[in-house]
Every structure is written in C-alpha cells, then in structure tokens.
MIDOSE-1310 file (N, C-alpha, C; in nm, 2 decimals, decimal comma, always signed):
residues 269
mrld	-1,18/-0,63/+1,01/-1,19/-0,50/+0,94/-1,23/-0,52/+0,79; -1,29/-0,42/+0,73/-1,34/-0,43/+0,59/-1,21/-0,44/+0,50; -1,22/-0,54/+0,41/-1,11/-0,56/+0,32/-1,11/-0,46/+0,21; -1,02/-0,37/+0,21/-1,01/-0,26/+0,11/-0,94/-0,32/-0,01
rrgi	-1,01/-0,34/-0,12/-0,96/-0,40/-0,24/-0,92/-0,30/-0,35; -0,91/-0,17/-0,31/-0,89/-0,08/-0,42/-0,76/-0,11/-0,50; -0,65/-0,15/-0,44/-0,53/-0,17/-0,51/-0,52/-0,31/-0,57; -0,62/-0,39/-0,55/-0,61/-0,53/-0,60/-0,69/-0,53/-0,74
lypd	-0,62/-0,55/-0,85/-0,68/-0,53/-0,98/-0,77/-0,65/-1,02; -0,73/-0,77/-0,97/-0,81/-0,88/-1,01/-0,84/-0,97/-0,88; -0,93/-0,92/-0,80/-0,95/-0,99/-0,67/-0,98/-1,14/-0,67; -1,04/-1,18/-0,78/-1,08/-1,33/-0,79/-0,95/-1,41/-0,80
rlpr	-0,84/-1,36/-0,83/-0,72/-1,44/-0,84/-0,64/-1,45/-0,70; -0,70/-1,38/-0,60/-0,63/-1,38/-0,47/-0,62/-1,52/-0,41; -0,50/-1,55/-0,35/-0,50/-1,66/-0,26/-0,57/-1,63/-0,13; -0,55/-1,71/-0,02/-0,61/-1,67/+0,11/-0,54/-1,54/+0,15
fhra	-0,62/-1,44/+0,18/-0,57/-1,31/+0,21/-0,64/-1,25/+0,33; -0,56/-1,20/+0,43/-0,61/-1,16/+0,55/-0,55/-1,02/+0,58; -0,64/-0,94/+0,65/-0,59/-0,81/+0,70/-0,62/-0,79/+0,84; -0,54/-0,72/+0,91/-0,56/-0,70/+1,06/-0,53/-0,55/+1,09
ppsr	-0,61/-0,49/+1,16/-0,59/-0,34/+1,20/-0,47/-0,34/+1,30; -0,40/-0,22/+1,30/-0,30/-0,21/+1,40/-0,36/-0,19/+1,54; -0,28/-0,22/+1,64/-0,33/-0,19/+1,78/-0,33/-0,04/+1,80; -0,41/+0,01/+1,90/-0,43/+0,15/+1,91/-0,29/+0,22/+1,93
glah	-0,20/+0,16/+1,99/-0,07/+0,23/+2,01/+0,02/+0,23/+1,89; -0,02/+0,16/+1,78/+0,06/+0,16/+1,66/-0,01/+0,23/+1,54; -0,12/+0,30/+1,57/-0,19/+0,36/+1,46/-0,11/+0,47/+1,39; -0,01/+0,52/+1,45/+0,07/+0,63/+1,39/+0,17/+0,57/+1,29
aarw	+0,19/+0,43/+1,30/+0,30/+0,37/+1,22/+0,25/+0,28/+1,11; +0,13/+0,22/+1,13/+0,08/+0,12/+1,03/-0,06/+0,15/+1,00; -0,10/+0,13/+0,87/-0,25/+0,14/+0,84/-0,31/+0,01/+0,86; -0,25/-0,10/+0,83/-0,30/-0,23/+0,85/-0,18/-0,33/+0,83
fwip	-0,20/-0,46/+0,87/-0,12/-0,57/+0,84/-0,19/-0,66/+0,74; -0,11/-0,72/+0,65/-0,17/-0,80/+0,55/-0,09/-0,93/+0,54; -0,16/-1,04/+0,52/-0,10/-1,18/+0,52/-0,16/-1,26/+0,41; -0,09/-1,28/+0,30/-0,14/-1,38/+0,20/-0,08/-1,51/+0,23
ewdl	-0,15/-1,62/+0,20/-0,10/-1,75/+0,22/-0,15/-1,83/+0,09; -0,07/-1,92/+0,04/-0,11/-1,99/-0,08/-0,05/-2,13/-0,07; -0,12/-2,22/-0,13/-0,08/-2,36/-0,14/-0,14/-2,42/-0,27; -0,06/-2,40/-0,38/-0,11/-2,43/-0,51/-0,07/-2,57/-0,56
pagv	-0,15/-2,63/-0,64/-0,11/-2,76/-0,70/+0,01/-2,75/-0,79; +0,08/-2,85/-0,81/+0,20/-2,85/-0,90/+0,16/-2,80/-1,04; +0,24/-2,71/-1,09/+0,22/-2,66/-1,22/+0,12/-2,54/-1,23; +0,05/-2,51/-1,12/-0,05/-2,40/-1,12/+0,03/-2,27/-1,07
vsrq	+0,00/-2,16/-1,15/+0,06/-2,03/-1,12/-0,05/-1,93/-1,10; -0,05/-1,86/-0,99/-0,14/-1,75/-0,96/-0,08/-1,62/-0,98; -0,12/-1,55/-1,08/-0,06/-1,42/-1,12/-0,13/-1,31/-1,05; -0,06/-1,24/-0,96/-0,12/-1,13/-0,88/-0,08/-0,99/-0,94
eilp	-0,18/-0,91/-0,98/-0,15/-0,78/-1,03/-0,21/-0,68/-0,93; -0,12/-0,58/-0,89/-0,16/-0,49/-0,79/-0,13/-0,35/-0,83; -0,22/-0,25/-0,81/-0,19/-0,11/-0,82/-0,17/-0,06/-0,68; -0,04/-0,06/-0,63/-0,02/-0,05/-0,48/-0,06/+0,09/-0,43
fpac	-0,09/+0,10/-0,30/-0,11/+0,22/-0,24/+0,02/+0,30/-0,24; +0,02/+0,43/-0,25/+0,14/+0,51/-0,25/+0,21/+0,52/-0,11; +0,26/+0,41/-0,07/+0,32/+0,39/+0,06/+0,42/+0,29/+0,06; +0,50/+0,28/+0,17/+0,60/+0,18/+0,19/+0,54/+0,06/+0,27
nlvv	+0,60/-0,05/+0,25/+0,56/-0,17/+0,33/+0,68/-0,24/+0,40; +0,66/-0,28/+0,52/+0,75/-0,37/+0,59/+0,70/-0,51/+0,56; +0,79/-0,60/+0,50/+0,75/-0,73/+0,46/+0,84/-0,84/+0,52; +0,78/-0,94/+0,58/+0,86/-1,05/+0,63/+0,82/-1,17/+0,55
epkg	+0,92/-1,24/+0,49/+0,90/-1,37/+0,42/+1,00/-1,47/+0,48; +0,98/-1,59/+0,44/+1,08/-1,69/+0,50/+1,22/-1,66/+0,46; +1,25/-1,59/+0,35/+1,38/-1,56/+0,31/+1,44/-1,43/+0,38; +1,36/-1,35/+0,44/+1,42/-1,23/+0,51/+1,31/-1,12/+0,53
vsli	+1,36/-1,01/+0,58/+1,28/-0,89/+0,61/+1,32/-0,78/+0,52; +1,22/-0,71/+0,46/+1,25/-0,60/+0,36/+1,17/-0,48/+0,39; +1,22/-0,37/+0,35/+1,15/-0,24/+0,34/+1,12/-0,22/+0,19; +1,00/-0,23/+0,15/+0,96/-0,21/+0,01/+0,93/-0,06/-0,01
gppt	+1,00/+0,00/-0,10/+0,99/+0,14/-0,12/+0,86/+0,18/-0,19; +0,84/+0,31/-0,20/+0,71/+0,36/-0,26/+0,70/+0,32/-0,41; +0,59/+0,27/-0,45/+0,57/+0,22/-0,59/+0,53/+0,34/-0,68; +0,57/+0,33/-0,80/+0,53/+0,43/-0,90/+0,45/+0,37/-1,01
rpsm	+0,43/+0,24/-1,01/+0,36/+0,17/-1,12/+0,30/+0,04/-1,06; +0,21/-0,02/-1,14/+0,16/-0,15/-1,09/+0,27/-0,25/-1,07; +0,24/-0,35/-0,99/+0,33/-0,46/-0,97/+0,27/-0,59/-1,00; +0,35/-0,69/-1,03/+0,30/-0,82/-1,06/+0,39/-0,93/-1,00
rsle	+0,33/-1,03/-0,94/+0,40/-1,14/-0,88/+0,33/-1,27/-0,91; +0,41/-1,37/-0,95/+0,35/-1,50/-0,98/+0,38/-1,59/-0,86; +0,27/-1,64/-0,81/+0,28/-1,73/-0,69/+0,27/-1,88/-0,74; +0,36/-1,96/-0,68/+0,37/-2,10/-0,71/+0,39/-2,18/-0,58
grgw	+0,35/-2,30/-0,58/+0,38/-2,39/-0,47/+0,31/-2,34/-0,34; +0,39/-2,34/-0,23/+0,33/-2,30/-0,10/+0,41/-2,19/-0,04; +0,35/-2,10/+0,02/+0,42/-1,99/+0,08/+0,33/-1,89/+0,16; +0,39/-1,79/+0,21/+0,32/-1,69/+0,29/+0,41/-1,56/+0,29
avga	+0,35/-1,45/+0,33/+0,42/-1,33/+0,36/+0,34/-1,26/+0,47; +0,41/-1,18/+0,55/+0,34/-1,10/+0,65/+0,39/-0,95/+0,63; +0,30/-0,86/+0,60/+0,34/-0,73/+0,57/+0,27/-0,62/+0,65; +0,33/-0,50/+0,66/+0,26/-0,39/+0,72/+0,26/-0,27/+0,63
llrp	+0,14/-0,22/+0,59/+0,14/-0,10/+0,51/+0,17/+0,01/+0,60; +0,28/+0,08/+0,58/+0,33/+0,18/+0,67/+0,27/+0,32/+0,65; +0,25/+0,39/+0,76/+0,22/+0,53/+0,75/+0,35/+0,61/+0,72; +0,34/+0,73/+0,66/+0,46/+0,80/+0,62/+0,56/+0,83/+0,73
aaaa	+0,51/+0,85/+0,86/+0,60/+0,87/+0,97/+0,69/+0,75/+0,99; +0,63/+0,63/+0,98/+0,71/+0,51/+1,00/+0,80/+0,48/+0,88; +0,75/+0,51/+0,76/+0,84/+0,49/+0,64/+0,96/+0,57/+0,65; +0,95/+0,69/+0,69/+1,07/+0,78/+0,70/+1,16/+0,73/+0,81
alar	+1,11/+0,68/+0,92/+1,19/+0,63/+1,03/+1,27/+0,51/+0,99; +1,20/+0,41/+0,92/+1,26/+0,29/+0,88/+1,36/+0,31/+0,76; +1,34/+0,41/+0,68/+1,43/+0,43/+0,57/+1,57/+0,47/+0,63; +1,57/+0,53/+0,75/+1,70/+0,57/+0,81/+1,78/+0,44/+0,84
lvps	+1,72/+0,33/+0,84/+1,79/+0,20/+0,87/+1,86/+0,15/+0,75; +1,83/+0,21/+0,63/+1,90/+0,18/+0,50/+2,01/+0,28/+0,48; +2,13/+0,24/+0,49/+2,24/+0,34/+0,48/+2,24/+0,42/+0,35; +2,25/+0,55/+0,36/+2,28/+0,64/+0,25/+2,18/+0,63/+0,13
rpla	+2,05/+0,59/+0,17/+1,95/+0,58/+0,06/+1,82/+0,65/+0,11; +1,80/+0,78/+0,07/+1,68/+0,85/+0,10/+1,56/+0,77/+0,05; +1,44/+0,80/+0,10/+1,32/+0,73/+0,07/+1,30/+0,73/-0,08; +1,32/+0,85/-0,15/+1,29/+0,86/-0,29/+1,37/+0,77/-0,37
elrd	+1,49/+0,73/-0,32/+1,58/+0,63/-0,40/+1,53/+0,49/-0,39; +1,43/+0,46/-0,30/+1,38/+0,33/-0,28/+1,25/+0,31/-0,37; +1,22/+0,40/-0,46/+1,10/+0,39/-0,54/+1,11/+0,26/-0,62; +1,01/+0,18/-0,61/+1,00/+0,05/-0,69/+1,11/-0,04/-0,66
aaaa	+1,16/-0,03/-0,53/+1,28/-0,12/-0,50/+1,25/-0,17/-0,36; +1,33/-0,27/-0,32/+1,33/-0,33/-0,19/+1,47/-0,33/-0,13; +1,47/-0,30/+0,00/+1,60/-0,29/+0,07/+1,59/-0,39/+0,19; +1,69/-0,48/+0,20/+1,69/-0,58/+0,31/+1,72/-0,51/+0,44
laap	+1,65/-0,55/+0,54/+1,67/-0,50/+0,68/+1,73/-0,61/+0,77; +1,82/-0,57/+0,85/+1,88/-0,67/+0,94/+1,79/-0,68/+1,06; +1,71/-0,78/+1,06/+1,61/-0,80/+1,17/+1,60/-0,95/+1,20; +1,71/-1,02/+1,24/+1,70/-1,16/+1,26/+1,60/-1,21/+1,37
ella	+1,59/-1,13/+1,47/+1,49/-1,17/+1,58/+1,35/-1,17/+1,53; +1,32/-1,06/+1,45/+1,18/-1,05/+1,39/+1,16/-1,16/+1,30; +1,26/-1,19/+1,21/+1,24/-1,30/+1,11/+1,21/-1,43/+1,18; +1,29/-1,46/+1,29/+1,28/-1,59/+1,36/+1,14/-1,60/+1,42
evva	+1,09/-1,49/+1,48/+0,96/-1,50/+1,55/+0,85/-1,52/+1,45; +0,85/-1,45/+1,34/+0,74/-1,46/+1,24/+0,74/-1,59/+1,18; +0,86/-1,64/+1,14/+0,87/-1,77/+1,08/+0,82/-1,88/+1,17; +0,86/-1,87/+1,30/+0,81/-1,97/+1,40/+0,66/-1,96/+1,41
amsd	+0,60/-1,84/+1,41/+0,45/-1,83/+1,43/+0,38/-1,88/+1,31; +0,43/-1,85/+1,19/+0,36/-1,89/+1,06/+0,38/-2,04/+1,03; +0,48/-2,10/+1,09/+0,51/-2,24/+1,07/+0,46/-2,33/+1,17; +0,39/-2,28/+1,27/+0,35/-2,36/+1,39/+0,22/-2,44/+1,34
gdag	+0,25/-2,57/+1,31/+0,14/-2,66/+1,27/+0,04/-2,69/+1,38; +0,08/-2,67/+1,50/-0,01/-2,71/+1,61/-0,11/-2,60/+1,65; -0,09/-2,48/+1,60/-0,17/-2,36/+1,63/-0,28/-2,34/+1,52; -0,39/-2,29/+1,55/-0,49/-2,26/+1,45/-0,45/-2,14/+1,36
devr	-0,52/-2,13/+1,25/-0,48/-2,02/+1,15/-0,48/-1,88/+1,22; -0,59/-1,85/+1,29/-0,60/-1,72/+1,35/-0,49/-1,70/+1,45; -0,46/-1,80/+1,53/-0,35/-1,78/+1,63/-0,22/-1,76/+1,56; -0,19/-1,83/+1,46/-0,06/-1,82/+1,39/-0,05/-1,67/+1,34
rara	-0,15/-1,63/+1,27/-0,15/-1,49/+1,21/-0,14/-1,38/+1,32; -0,21/-1,40/+1,43/-0,21/-1,31/+1,54/-0,07/-1,30/+1,60; +0,00/-1,41/+1,62/+0,13/-1,41/+1,67/+0,23/-1,34/+1,58; +0,21/-1,36/+1,45/+0,30/-1,29/+1,35/+0,28/-1,14/+1,36
vasc	+0,16/-1,10/+1,36/+0,13/-0,96/+1,37/+0,18/-0,90/+1,50; +0,16/-0,97/+1,61/+0,21/-0,92/+1,73/+0,36/-0,90/+1,73; +0,44/-0,99/+1,67/+0,58/-0,97/+1,66/+0,62/-0,85/+1,57; +0,55/-0,83/+1,46/+0,58/-0,72/+1,38/+0,54/-0,59/+1,45
sawl	+0,43/-0,59/+1,52/+0,39/-0,47/+1,60/+0,49/-0,43/+1,70; +0,54/-0,53/+1,78/+0,64/-0,50/+1,88/+0,77/-0,44/+1,82; +0,81/-0,50/+1,71/+0,93/-0,45/+1,64/+0,91/-0,31/+1,59; +0,80/-0,28/+1,54/+0,78/-0,14/+1,49/+0,77/-0,04/+1,60
lerv	+0,70/-0,08/+1,71/+0,69/+0,01/+1,83/+0,83/+0,05/+1,88; +0,92/-0,04/+1,88/+1,06/-0,01/+1,93/+1,13/+0,09/+1,84; +1,09/+0,10/+1,71/+1,17/+0,18/+1,62/+1,10/+0,30/+1,56; +0,97/+0,31/+1,59/+0,89/+0,42/+1,53/+0,81/+0,48/+1,65
pape	+0,87/+0,58/+1,71/+0,80/+0,65/+1,82/+0,68/+0,73/+1,76; +0,58/+0,76/+1,84/+0,48/+0,85/+1,80/+0,53/+0,98/+1,76; +0,49/+1,04/+1,65/+0,54/+1,17/+1,60/+0,51/+1,28/+1,70; +0,60/+1,37/+1,71/+0,57/+1,49/+1,80/+0,47/+1,58/+1,74
pgge	+0,37/+1,63/+1,82/+0,27/+1,73/+1,76/+0,34/+1,84/+1,69; +0,30/+1,87/+1,57/+0,36/+1,99/+1,50/+0,48/+1,95/+1,43; +0,54/+1,83/+1,44/+0,66/+1,79/+1,37/+0,63/+1,73/+1,23; +0,73/+1,70/+1,16/+0,72/+1,66/+1,02/+0,64/+1,52/+1,02
gala	+0,67/+1,43/+1,11/+0,60/+1,30/+1,11/+0,45/+1,32/+1,12; +0,41/+1,41/+1,22/+0,26/+1,43/+1,24/+0,20/+1,50/+1,11; +0,28/+1,59/+1,05/+0,23/+1,65/+0,93/+0,21/+1,55/+0,82; +0,31/+1,46/+0,80/+0,31/+1,36/+0,70/+0,19/+1,27/+0,72
nale	+0,16/+1,23/+0,84/+0,04/+1,14/+0,86/-0,09/+1,22/+0,83; -0,10/+1,35/+0,87/-0,22/+1,43/+0,84/-0,23/+1,45/+0,69; -0,12/+1,46/+0,62/-0,12/+1,47/+0,47/-0,18/+1,34/+0,41; -0,13/+1,23/+0,46/-0,18/+1,10/+0,41/-0,33/+1,09/+0,42
eala	-0,39/+1,14/+0,54/-0,53/+1,13/+0,56/-0,61/+1,23/+0,46; -0,55/+1,34/+0,44/-0,61/+1,44/+0,34/-0,61/+1,38/+0,20; -0,50/+1,32/+0,16/-0,49/+1,26/+0,03/-0,59/+1,15/+0,01; -0,63/+1,08/+0,11/-0,73/+0,97/+0,10/-0,87/+1,02/+0,08
dpav	-0,89/+1,15/+0,09/-1,03/+1,20/+0,07/-1,06/+1,22/-0,07; -1,16/+1,15/-0,12/-1,20/+1,16/-0,27/-1,23/+1,30/-0,31; -1,26/+1,39/-0,22/-1,29/+1,53/-0,26/-1,16/+1,60/-0,30; -1,04/+1,55/-0,27/-0,92/+1,62/-0,30/-0,87/+1,56/-0,44
trtd	-0,88/+1,65/-0,54/-0,84/+1,61/-0,68/-0,73/+1,70/-0,73; -0,69/+1,80/-0,65/-0,58/+1,89/-0,69/-0,49/+1,93/-0,57; -0,37/+1,95/-0,60/-0,27/+1,98/-0,49/-0,31/+2,11/-0,42; -0,37/+2,21/-0,49/-0,39/+2,34/-0,43/-0,51/+2,33/-0,33
qlpp	-0,57/+2,22/-0,32/-0,68/+2,20/-0,21/-0,62/+2,16/-0,08; -0,49/+2,12/-0,08/-0,43/+2,07/+0,05/-0,38/+2,18/+0,15; -0,32/+2,29/+0,10/-0,27/+2,39/+0,20/-0,38/+2,44/+0,29; -0,50/+2,47/+0,25/-0,60/+2,52/+0,34/-0,65/+2,42/+0,44
rlhv	-0,64/+2,29/+0,41/-0,68/+2,19/+0,50/-0,57/+2,17/+0,61; -0,45/+2,18/+0,57/-0,34/+2,15/+0,66/-0,27/+2,27/+0,72; -0,31/+2,39/+0,67/-0,26/+2,51/+0,73/-0,11/+2,53/+0,72; -0,05/+2,48/+0,60/+0,09/+2,50/+0,57/+0,10/+2,53/+0,42
slrt	+0,21/+2,58/+0,38/+0,22/+2,61/+0,24/+0,23/+2,49/+0,15; +0,20/+2,51/+0,02/+0,22/+2,40/-0,07/+0,36/+2,35/-0,08; +0,46/+2,44/-0,08/+0,60/+2,41/-0,08/+0,64/+2,32/+0,04; +0,58/+2,35/+0,15/+0,61/+2,27/+0,27/+0,56/+2,13/+0,25
lqrt	+0,44/+2,12/+0,20/+0,38/+1,99/+0,17/+0,45/+1,91/+0,06; +0,50/+1,98/-0,04/+0,58/+1,91/-0,14/+0,71/+1,85/-0,08; +0,78/+1,93/+0,01/+0,90/+1,88/+0,07/+0,87/+1,76/+0,16; +0,76/+1,77/+0,24/+0,72/+1,66/+0,33/+0,69/+1,53/+0,24
aerc	+0,62/+1,55/+0,13/+0,59/+1,43/+0,05/+0,72/+1,37/+0,00; +0,81/+1,45/-0,04/+0,94/+1,39/-0,09/+1,01/+1,31/+0,01; +1,02/+1,37/+0,14/+1,10/+1,31/+0,24/+1,03/+1,19/+0,31; +0,90/+1,20/+0,32/+0,82/+1,10/+0,40/+0,74/+1,00/+0,32
fgls	+0,72/+1,03/+0,19/+0,65/+0,94/+0,10/+0,74/+0,89/-0,01; +0,83/+0,98/-0,05/+0,91/+0,94/-0,16/+0,84/+0,96/-0,30; +0,73/+1,03/-0,29/+0,65/+1,05/-0,41/+0,59/+1,19/-0,41; +0,55/+1,24/-0,53/+0,50/+1,38/-0,54/+0,35/+1,38/-0,50
lham	+0,30/+1,49/-0,46/+0,16/+1,51/-0,43/+0,07/+1,47/-0,54; +0,11/+1,52/-0,66/+0,03/+1,49/-0,78/+0,02/+1,34/-0,81; +0,14/+1,27/-0,79/+0,14/+1,12/-0,82/+0,05/+1,05/-0,72; +0,04/+1,10/-0,59/-0,04/+1,03/-0,50/-0,19/+1,05/-0,52
irrr	-0,23/+1,17/-0,56/-0,36/+1,20/-0,59/-0,41/+1,12/-0,71; -0,32/+1,11/-0,81/-0,35/+1,04/-0,93/-0,37/+0,89/-0,90; -0,28/+0,84/-0,81/-0,29/+0,69/-0,78/-0,43/+0,67/-0,71; -0,47/+0,75/-0,61/-0,59/+0,73/-0,54/-0,71/+0,73/-0,64
rlqe	-0,71/+0,83/-0,73/-0,82/+0,84/-0,83/-0,83/+0,71/-0,91; -0,72/+0,66/-0,96/-0,72/+0,55/-1,05/-0,75/+0,42/-0,97; -0,71/+0,41/-0,85/-0,75/+0,29/-0,76/-0,90/+0,29/-0,75; -0,96/+0,41/-0,72/-1,10/+0,42/-0,70/-1,17/+0,39/-0,84
aaer	-1,11/+0,43/-0,95/-1,17/+0,41/-1,08/-1,18/+0,26/-1,10; -1,07/+0,19/-1,08/-1,06/+0,04/-1,11/-1,16/-0,03/-1,02; -1,17/+0,01/-0,89/-1,27/-0,06/-0,80/-1,41/-0,04/-0,85; -1,45/+0,08/-0,89/-1,58/+0,11/-0,93/-1,62/+0,04/-1,06
ired	-1,52/+0,03/-1,15/-1,54/-0,03/-1,28/-1,57/-0,18/-1,26; -1,49/-0,24/-1,16/-1,51/-0,39/-1,13/-1,65/-0,41/-1,07; -1,69/-0,32/-0,98/-1,81/-0,35/-0,90/-1,94/-0,31/-0,97; -1,93/-0,23/-1,07/-2,05/-0,18/-1,14/-2,03/-0,19/-1,29
pglg	-2,06/-0,30/-1,35/-2,04/-0,32/-1,49/-2,12/-0,22/-1,58; -2,23/-0,17/-1,53/-2,30/-0,07/-1,61/-2,27/+0,07/-1,59; -2,17/+0,10/-1,51/-2,13/+0,24/-1,48/-2,08/+0,31/-1,61; -2,13/+0,43/-1,63/-2,08/+0,50/-1,75/-1,94/+0,56/-1,72
laal	-1,85/+0,54/-1,81/-1,71/+0,58/-1,79/-1,70/+0,73/-1,80; -1,78/+0,80/-1,88/-1,77/+0,95/-1,89/-1,82/+1,01/-1,76; -1,92/+0,95/-1,70/-1,97/+1,00/-1,57/-1,87/+0,98/-1,46; -1,81/+0,86/-1,47/-1,70/+0,83/-1,37/-1,59/+0,93/-1,38
agel	-1,55/+0,96/-1,50/-1,44/+1,05/-1,52/-1,47/+1,19/-1,45; -1,59/+1,23/-1,47/-1,63/+1,36/-1,41/-1,63/+1,35/-1,26; -1,68/+1,24/-1,20/-1,69/+1,23/-1,06/-1,55/+1,23/-1,00; -1,45/+1,18/-1,07/-1,31/+1,17/-1,02/-1,23/+1,30/-1,04
gyad	-1,30/+1,39/-1,11/-1,23/+1,52/-1,12/-1,15/+1,54/-1,25; -1,17/+1,45/-1,35/-1,11/+1,46/-1,48/-1,18/+1,56/-1,57; -1,11/+1,63/-1,65/-1,17/+1,73/-1,74/-1,27/+1,66/-1,84; -1,23/+1,55/-1,89/-1,32/+1,48/-1,98/-1,28/+1,33/-1,99
hahf	-1,36/+1,25/-2,06/-1,34/+1,11/-2,07/-1,21/+1,08/-2,13; -1,16/+1,15/-2,23/-1,04/+1,12/-2,30/-0,92/+1,13/-2,21; -0,92/+1,24/-2,12/-0,81/+1,26/-2,03/-0,81/+1,14/-1,93; -0,92/+1,10/-1,88/-0,93/+0,99/-1,79/-0,88/+0,86/-1,86
ttdf	-0,92/+0,83/-1,98/-0,87/+0,71/-2,05/-0,72/+0,71/-2,07; -0,67/+0,83/-2,10/-0,52/+0,84/-2,12/-0,45/+0,81/-1,99; -0,49/+0,87/-1,88/-0,43/+0,85/-1,75/-0,44/+0,71/-1,71; -0,55/+0,65/-1,72/-0,58/+0,51/-1,68/-0,48/+0,42/-1,76
rall	-0,48/+0,43/-1,89/-0,39/+0,35/-1,98/-0,25/+0,37/-1,95; -0,21/+0,49/-1,92/-0,06/+0,52/-1,89/-0,01/+0,45/-1,77; -0,10/+0,43/-1,67/-0,06/+0,37/-1,55/-0,08/+0,22/-1,55; -0,20/+0,18/-1,60/-0,24/+0,04/-1,59/-0,21/-0,04/-1,71
gvtp	-0,18/+0,03/-1,82/-0,15/-0,05/-1,95/-0,27/-0,09/-2,03; -0,39/-0,06/-1,98/-0,51/-0,09/-2,06/-0,61/+0,02/-2,04; -0,70/+0,04/-2,14/-0,80/+0,14/-2,12/-0,91/+0,10/-2,02; -0,99/+0,19/-1,97/-1,09/+0,15/-1,88/-1,19/+0,04/-1,93
seyr	-1,22/+0,05/-2,06/-1,31/-0,05/-2,13/-1,24/-0,18/-2,13; -1,11/-0,19/-2,16/-1,04/-0,31/-2,17/-1,03/-0,37/-2,03; -1,01/-0,29/-1,93/-1,00/-0,34/-1,79/-1,13/-0,40/-1,75; -1,24/-0,33/-1,79/-1,37/-0,38/-1,75/-1,39/-0,52/-1,81
arsg	-1,35/-0,54/-1,94/-1,37/-0,67/-2,00/-1,28/-0,78/-1,93; -1,16/-0,74/-1,89/-1,07/-0,84/-1,83/-1,12/-0,88/-1,69; -1,16/-0,78/-1,61/-1,20/-0,81/-1,48/-1,33/-0,88/-1,47; -1,41/-0,86/-1,57/-1,54/-0,94/-1,58/-1,51/-1,08/-1,62
a	-1,41/-1,10/-1,70/-1,37/-1,24/-1,74/-1,31/-1,32/-1,63
C-alpha cells in the first residue's frame, strides 16, 4: 500500500518502517498496521517527531500491549539500540470498543496517554513472530499482523448499520476529505445534526470535530511544504481554507512549535 507520510514530520529520520492494509473483514476496525524496526550503532539516537492522526492506536512492544489514546499535540520519541513495535491505527468504532477494556476511563480521558491492556496471549504471539530469526522479514511481519488482526476481530464486531459505530466510521471518512474545512459542512453529508456529530466525536474519537479538521489541514500543510520547496505559503493557506497567511502561520506554529517557513528550512536540512 502507498505509505501515507502526512503525520511524519521528518521522513528522512525514519528507521525501517512498514505498513500493511487490514484484511477485508477488519476494515471496520483498523485503517492500517504499522511496524517500525531499528538497529542503531552504539551512541546513535534517532529522534522521531510525529504529528499523529487524530485516532487511537493498539501497540504491541516487547514490554507489553497498550491502547494509545487520541493525541492532541505532536509526539517525539528517541530510538536507541535495537527494537521494534507493531501497531494498528484504529478506526473510531474499534477505539470506542477497546476503550471499554480500560476500567472507568472514557476515551476522552486517554488523550495523550497510554493504558496497558491485559493481553498476554497477543503479546506472546507477536513477540514470537518478530523474534523468529529463522523466518524472513516479510514472514515475521505478516505473522505479527495476523495475530493482531485475530485479536481485534474477537473484540471489535462490525458496527450495526445506523448505529453509533457506523456513524463514527462514516464521520472519519468525511473528516479525511480535504474539501471539509468547517464543521457545518458535515451534517449535510452524514444526514444527522451537528450536535449528534459532536457527541459521537467525543465518545468515539475523544477529540472535537474542530480539532480533527485542524489536524488534517496541518498534516497536509506539512506534507506539501516538504514535497514542494517552491510552494507559496500564502497560496497554500488559501487552498487549505484559512482566511489569510497570518492565520495559517499562527495555527501551524501553535501546534508544531515552528512557523511554516522554519519547518521548510528544517525539513530541507
């Protein structure tokens, strides 16, 4: 599948990174699986800066299984030595279902946080797959993804037509459309009230509609700035639905900590 790099702020710093699409029967629960692997020389640190998608992730690492809650800001992780992770970018119907496995913590309370999940069988299977030195790389990763897929299928049934899970997944698809730049564009597409969509966003995403639209716009902005060094920032601001260049710059800096011009210089370097 095409590697979507919108949330990766500095792609050249990536370790080995792989993505795999979900099986057809799991499309309601996961957008894709992601697997980074790294083996760095002693003393070398790879700093990964991400503007995450407004979604939850199921993550399996050698130390355990976690549900990573919805992010509100960029994240940074420094990689050293040797390691791996196997993750699933969850669709909102699955995020809401797995959040119920975390006692007394609604999804909104998991913002920018991780909750440990008791899944010893899943952990053992994924660790065994990723540590199998006799298998090829593609076989190891395929086995790990298959174990995560089976685990998710047991816990996340397909949402009922017309139910909140189905609406949440449809809302996710609408929010991914670059033409959507305001919350009032959503009700006519989904045939429900704005208030209903706001409640669905809170329960199934843990984030507001406005925050998710803003995130997608800034992910797209960062990607286009990286890929086209000659792109005019004022024109980009207009294409993304901002009233003017100043508003775009303020929004970009508030979330990423640098102006679009500063980001262009850093990503080019």
